[in-house]
C-alpha positions, 0 to 999 in steps of 0.5 A: 581502228586496229592498233598499230603494233610497236616495231619490235627488235627482231633477230637477224635472219640466217644467211642461206647456205652457199651452193656447194656439193659439200655441206658447209659447216655453220659458222659462229656469230661474227665477233663484230656483233656485240655480245648484247645483240647476240643475247638479244637475238637469243632472248627474242626467240624465247620471250615467253620462256624468259618471262616465265623464268623471271616470274618463277625466280621472283616467286622463289626469292620472294618465298625465301625472303618471306617475313611473317612479322609485323615491322616496328615502324607500324605503318604496315599494321596501320594499313590493316587497321584502315582496311579493317575499319573500311570493311567492318565499319565503312570508315573511309581510309583517308590517311596515307592513301586510301586505295590500298586499304580499300583493295585489302579490305575484302581479303580481311573481310573473308580471311580476318586478320591473318597476317601471313595471308595478307602479306602474301597478297603483296607478293602477288602484286610484285609478281603482277608488276613483273608481268605488266612491266614485261608487257609494257616494255616488250618489243619497245626496248632491247629485250636484253635491257628488259631482261637484265633489269627484271632479273636484277629486280627478281633477286633484289632483297630491298624490292622483294622485302615489300612482297612480304609486308603490308606496306603500300609499296608493292601495290604502288609498284603494281599500279605503276607498271599498269600505268606504264603499260597503258601509257606506252600502248595508247600514247607512244605506240600510236601518235596518229589521229584516231576517232574522238570517242577512242581518243577520249576513252584512252585518256580516261583510262590513263587518268584512272591509272594516275588517280590510282597512283595518287590514291595509293601514295600522295607522291603519285600525284607527281605522275600528272607532272611526268605525263604532262611534261612528256606531252609538253616536251613532245609538243602533243598539245591535244594530248596535253589538254585532254589529259589535264581535263580527263584527270580533273574529271576523274579527280572531281568525280572521286571527291564527289563520290567521297562527299556523297557517301562519307560526307567528307570533302577535304583532299586526302593529302591536305593534312599531309601537305600542311605537315610536310610544309612544317619545319618539324613534322612532329612539331608544327608550332615551329612554323613552315619552312621557307624556300631556302629550307626546301632547297636544303632538303633537296640537297641533303635528300639527294645526297642521302638517296642517290649516293647512299640508299641507291647504291645500297639497294643495287648492292654496290654499297654495304647495307649499313644504314649509318654509312656516309654519303658522298656529294661527288657520287650524287653529282655523278649519278645526276649526270648519268641520269640526265645523260640517259635522257639525252641519249634516249630522247631520239633513240628510244622514247619509252626509256626517255619517258621512263627517265622523265617519270623517275626524275620527276618523282625523285625531285618532288620527293627530295624537295618535300621529304623531311631529311630525318625520314631518310629510308630506302623505301622512299625510292624502292618503287623507282629502282627498276626505272633507275636501273633501266635508265643507267643500263640504257645509257651504257647500252646506247653509248656503247652502240656508237662506233667509237666505243665498239671495242668496249661493248663487253663492258655492259655484260660485265657490269650486269654480272657485277650487279647480279652478284652484288645483289645476291651478296646482299640478298642471300644473308637476308634469306638466312636471317629470315629463315631463322624466324620462328614466331611473331616475336623472333628477332625483336629487340627486348624493348619491342618484345616487351612492348608487344607482349604488354599489348597482348596482355591488355587484350586478355586482362582489361575490360572492353571499356578500357582504352589504352594510349600507346605510341604504336597503336597499329602494332598494339592492334595486331598483337592485341588481337584486334583490340583498339588502342589510342595512339599518341604520335606527337605532343600538341604544342603551341607557337612561342608567340601564344604565351606572349598573347596570353601574358598580356591578356591574363588578369592574374599575371604569369610568372616565368622561372628558368629551368636552370634555377630549379633543383639547386636547393632543397625546398619544403613539401608545401612549396613543392606542392604549391609549385607543381599545382601552379604550372601553366606551361613549359617552354621547350627548345627543340634543338636537333630533335632534343627537347630541352626544358628552358623555362616554366610558365607559372600562374599562382592563385591569389591565395598562395601567390605572396607566400609562394613568391616569398619562399621561392625568393628565399630558395634562390629561385629566380622568378620574373613577371617581366615580359621582356625577359621572355622575349629575350629568351624567344629571340636567342639565336638558334632558339626554337621555342614551343609552349606545352600546356599540361592541362591541354594534354590532360584534356586531350586524354579525357576527351578521348576517354583514355583510361590507361597508358603503356610506357616502354623503352622504345628507342626513338619513340619516347612520345608517351613518356614525354607527354606523361612527364609533362602531366605528372609535373603538375599532377604527380599521382596521375598514374598507378602501375598495374602491370610490367613485363621485363625486369626493372634493370632492363627495358620493361614495358608497363601499363598504368591506370590514370587516376583522374578522380584524385584531381577531380576530373571525370571522363567526358561522356 
């Protein structure tokens, strides 16, 4: 059955000239016609030119903002590693969404690790998203709204930033625009009965699009709730059932293929979900959050993203990542977004669905994201949709007769947003144009870290494995050399030490950290003390890891002598388990236990031979891990190279001396 084209907004037909012997001069458009409608009439006559202009402007601004460097976060280089492993070793990229690395992998197979070329692919995805967004909404919403939304996006530095990065955002935005195109064309344009085979084929195509979103970023699964919610809200029961079944079929089919080819059957997001449920993503030993914890996340994330990052992205707030957020502005934004859905429910189903989709994604993000992750990239993919909702609200409200005198407000608002966006973008263009090489613009600590990674690639033998905090960045600057990443320190719940305490044949002893260091001790006592450390009790207070106590296991041969010396040194030692319980039950206590031997075994099992330490702000994981090991094994590492002065922020590489303590790398 031929597809019924959506009703398009057409310009008003010109009035015929009145019969007269004299030619009547054409009159200007009536002032009663809203400015936005007059612009609509003009834009409707030249849709292809407008689209080409938008694509050209997006390409121009994307090139001006093109950044050749790898970011300090490391996620962008991590996608390159997973794509490299997929094309060269056929390793399934199971973390952070497998689809983007799979799509990127053929380009790496052909081009190699050519960062600029790989980044340019992201710009192509941005351009593709502009094209599909235009085609999705063309003739379905007022062309004025469509044009100004894409115009604002085409000069937005926050969106275009991902056009020169190998993050998954650009690809996700592209898949999202394709999904909207398919959904509008198949399920809103046509709401009448169609043959069963056509009906099922359309649902399978939609299901594949949604699976593409889910396999690009885990949050993409929210599209299932958005689309299902639309069918539910509009009482399309047959479509709702068919969509759920179709998505289930393609998801099971994907999991089956993955199992048959790669022998893995876990959902890719299962580990991520478990980490998201934790109170602390980097310290799962603290347990899972409760309902109140998730509500707190939602409130704090709403404030950060809707009153801070949203208005920074659209240019109405200064681009200051540390700026305050305002709950009143958050509430006002929610009111406008909900009002947009109310107004567009009867006025325009396409904008209504856009609103439902955006709000579902935002709500789920705000509930599950840890508040200390707050960054603009979480909502960048939905900026075009939010802009459409907000501008659509103004558009349809001002169409009401009682507001006819204020119709000039919308064009003025668009001009303000455009100038604001340029005000944010142009300084970034100037900054990016000053980049000269891959080290340009880096802080000294990051420059030293990247240079030591490059040194490793040319100075250590191929059998050496180096542990570091940012293995993906080291992979890029180390010319494709593999590094072992240490992104978190394995720890155990505080209750674990209570179980071990009761089961241990030889008693554990606890020494409060506050009692250490008050008086000098003999070298012999220091040696016996360090050798007897079994664990550390760490209190995670607002991200500050404070040592609360030591767990000691003194061997029989030295126990009596060591305890006597500790007593004479005024170091309090207790074997009373109730004392430990009191510490664990202190208000605000978030105790986890770190075992130095477990950390050392982790390195041995991975065959790590060297470690890189650096002074990376907020990335002290390797240094902390080594400090716990060195507390028990003081001579475990030897420096072999340093880049940067001692009084600055040097990066160093150390060789691990397992043999000094009788350890060997596992075969």
